[in-house]
Every structure is written in C-alpha cells, then in structure tokens.
C-alpha positions, 0 to 999 in steps of 0.5 A, spaced: 560 669 659 563 664 662 566 667 669 564 673 672 566 678 676 563 682 682 566 687 687 571 690 682 576 686 677 582 680 677 586 679 672 589 672 671 596 673 668 596 671 661 602 667 660 603 665 669 606 660 672 601 657 676 600 652 682 594 649 685 594 646 693 589 643 696 589 646 704 585 639 708 583 640 715 578 638 720 574 640 725 569 637 732 564 640 730 563 636 723 561 631 728 555 635 731 549 632 727 545 636 723 550 641 721 555 638 714 552 634 710 559 634 708 560 626 709 554 620 709 555 621 717 558 625 722 563 621 724 564 620 716 566 627 715 573 626 719 575 623 712 572 627 707 578 632 706 583 626 706 578 622 701 577 629 697 585 630 697 586 622 694 581 623 689 583 630 686 591 628 685 589 619 684 582 619 682 582 614 686 580 614 694 584 609 700 582 611 706 575 609 705 573 605 700 569 611 695 568 617 694 566 623 699 558 623 698 553 627 701 547 622 705 544 623 698 548 620 695 551 626 691 558 626 690 564 630 692 565 637 688 572 634 687 569 631 680 568 638 678 576 640 681 579 635 677 576 635 671 577 642 670 585 641 672 585 635 667 585 641 661 590 646 664 595 642 667 598 646 672 602 643 678 597 640 684 599 640 692 595 637 698 597 642 704 595 638 710 594 645 716 591 640 721 587 633 718 584 628 723 585 623 718 592 624 712 591 622 706 596 617 703 599 621 698 605 625 698 603 631 702 606 638 705 605 639 713 603 645 716 605 642 723 598 644 725 592 640 729 585 638 728 580 643 730 577 642 737 570 644 738 569 653 738 566 653 743 570 650 748 577 653 743 579 649 738 586 651 737 592 651 742 595 658 741 602 656 739 599 651 734 595 657 731 601 661 731 606 654 728 600 653 722 600 661 720 608 661 721 609 656 717 603 658 712 607 664 710 613 660 710 611 656 705 608 661 701 614 665 700 617 658 698 612 657 693 613 664 690 620 663 688 616 658 682 610 660 681 607 667 680 599 665 680 596 661 686 589 658 686 587 655 694 582 650 694 579 647 701 576 641 704 574 642 711 566 639 713 563 644 718 567 649 715 562 655 713 560 656 721 568 656 723 567 662 718 561 665 721 565 664 727 571 668 725 568 673 721 563 674 728 569 675 732 572 680 728 567 684 727 563 683 721 556 681 720 555 675 718 549 672 721 544 669 715 550 670 710 554 663 710 553 658 705 551 650 706 553 644 702 545 642 703 538 646 700 536 647 707 542 651 710 542 649 718 542 656 720 539 656 726 544 651 728 551 655 726 548 661 730 546 658 737 554 654 735 557 661 734 553 665 739 556 660 744 563 660 741 564 668 742 561 670 747 568 669 752 573 671 747 580 674 748 581 680 745 588 679 741 588 677 734 592 670 736 587 669 741 581 669 737 583 665 731 586 660 736 579 660 740 574 661 732 578 659 727 579 652 724 586 650 722 585 650 714 583 658 715 589 660 718 593 655 713 590 658 707 591 666 711 598 664 712 600 661 705 597 667 701 600 672 706 607 669 703 606 669 697 608 674 692 604 673 686 597 673 685 592 669 689 585 666 687 582 664 693 578 657 690 572 657 695 565 660 697 563 663 703 570 660 708 574 664 704 571 671 706 573 669 712 580 667 710 580 674 707 579 677 713 584 674 717 589 676 711 587 684 711 587 683 720 595 681 718 597 686 711 591 689 708 595 691 703 595 684 701 588 684 698 590 688 692 593 681 689 588 677 692 580 675 689 575 669 691 573 665 685 567 660 686 561 658 683 555 662 680 551 656 685 554 660 691 552 666 687 545 664 686 544 661 694 539 665 697 541 663 704 548 666 703 551 673 701 558 672 699 557 678 695 555 682 701 561 678 706 567 680 701 565 687 699 565 688 707 571 684 708 574 689 701 576 683 696 572 682 690 569 675 687 569 671 680 564 666 679 564 660 674 558 660 670 557 652 670 551 650 669 548 642 669 542 642 667 542 639 661 547 633 664 545 626 663 545 624 670 541 627 675 547 627 681 549 632 677 543 636 675 541 636 682 547 642 682 542 647 680 538 645 686 542 647 690 546 641 692 554 641 695 555 649 689 562 649 691 568 645 696 576 642 693 576 649 689 572 647 684 569 654 682 577 657 682 579 650 677 573 651 673 575 659 672 582 658 671 580 652 665 576 657 662 580 663 662 584 658 659 578 658 654 576 651 657 568 651 655 562 649 661 560 643 655 567 641 655 568 642 662 561 638 663 563 633 658 569 631 663 565 631 669 561 626 666 566 622 664 569 622 671 562 621 674 559 616 670 566 612 672 566 612 680 558 612 680 559 604 678 563 604 685 557 607 689 551 603 687 
C-alpha cells in the first residue's frame, strides 16, 4: 500500500481545489551545536528555510550557492516535495512566519519575527498574537479559492521547540520527538526543554510566546482560519501544531490529519503515533522506498537520515492518492538529485 492510515481514517477529497503552502521560520536554538543537522553548520541553519523555499519553487537556491545539506552531504527533503508536486500541478505558496533570512521570491509575510532562545523566551507576546491572527486571516482568505490545504514547514531545530510546546501544554513528550539525524540528540533536547518550561506563564498565549517557534504559530493560525480539510505535512513537529489548534478549537481537528513518511513512522527514537493519539489526530504516511535508488545519498533515507521536512510526506501522499507510484516519485527525485549533486561536488 502506498499510503497507510493510523489513528483513524482521513480522506482527501477526490476533486478538491488544492493548495500547497510552505511555512518557514528560524529559531536561535538551532545555533546550539549538536542540536540539528538541518544545515552544514549551526550558522548555516538560518539559511536553510529560505533555501528550501527557493528550491521548492524555483529548483535552485540563491540565498546560498547550493541546496541545503546535512553535514554528511545529504540534500534537503525538498527534492521529494518538488518531485511529488510536479506530478499533480497544484499551486505553491511560501509563507514567512519569522525567518531570519528571507528567500528571493514572492512570499506572504505574517508579520512575525525569528524565534529566540526558548530558555529565555522565544517571542514577545504581541508578536506571537500577530502571527496567529494574521495566520487565521490568511487561512480564511485561502478558503475563498481552495477546499484542501497541504501545509509544510521548514525550521531547523523545530523538533525541540515542538517538544517544549507539547510539554508546556501538558503532554508526555520526552523521548517522543524525532530528529533529522539517525542519532537523535534527545538528552540535549530534554536539557533545553526542561530549562525552558521551568518558569512559564499560566495563560495560553504566554506559554506559546515563551516556548513556540514562529512556524508552529503560523501553521496553527492558518489551519484555524481555513474552512476546508487540511494535511499538516511534517513529522512530530506537526503534533505540536495540532495541540495548539486543539487549545483554540478542538472541533477543528475533525478536518485535519498529519501527513508524514514511513521513515518517521519507523523511527524507533520517536513516537509520532503516540503523540498524535494523545492530541487526537489521524496520521497518514507515504510508504516511500528508496532502497533501490542508484544514488547512495537517497538510499541513506532508509537508514534514518533526514526522514521528513518541507512537506515531503504530505506532498507524496497527495501525489500517491492521485495515482502516482513510488517508482515514479523516486525516478523524478533521482532526476532532480542528479542535477543538483553536480553542484555539491
């Protein structure tokens, strides 16, 4: 089966007017050494969301002179997203919730700011409220033209802020969020989160301003405002977005599912299904298989590298639900990969 359902059923409308959006942001905790591999160095992680957005839309990057890579040289999962969306030809928009580096392309800005260090406080209260409210307005506007929304994300170190948000909202989240690396730095994440949550406000906006990154607030706002069905395209981070949505409007979750990859489902160092069940949201997974790829840089996805990002799972699910096979997606990914790796050598 190319797409598997967990925690309940969720159907993508057959003849939906669909839209893919990528919400980008940065957080200063990505500068902590060893926390994320979503960039060749900690400093370059602040370029990753903008570069992901440029690659998704244009097929090349200009904020940096190459595509985003891990320290091992494994390229961004945006290649999977771009490949999948080439088959279905739906519109793509980039939404900036608070990225320190902005991509060189047209985008929608939510008036946010980059997230700070959650141990001291991520965002000013008024900024958090502005991101949420502008997101709600944008979601309402999208409802005038679309009835199905795929929301992807790009924010290095986002699993750590997701862990903090879930913990701050009362969920058992430690040891359950994933990582782009096969070696999930859980002890470092827990140390950061324990310090961040030891003194948090009692009110919801206060908690979110202290703990959340701008991406989670932007995604949550857009979802709260949108009238149709939504696929939150990402890994364990999207359980935190769903938890925020639930705090504002529990009934909204009946129209929402998380769309991820089999690599997140199979990740023994995390538990997306347990987190999603606790929040009360279904999970769909694209059963992609890169075992037989002719490129080692793609075969390593089967060894736990990268796993998800830039809406790769959600975009693949959407394409597969419309008849695109794993082999077709892999072939297109290899075509893109071959083109970009000449620039990485």
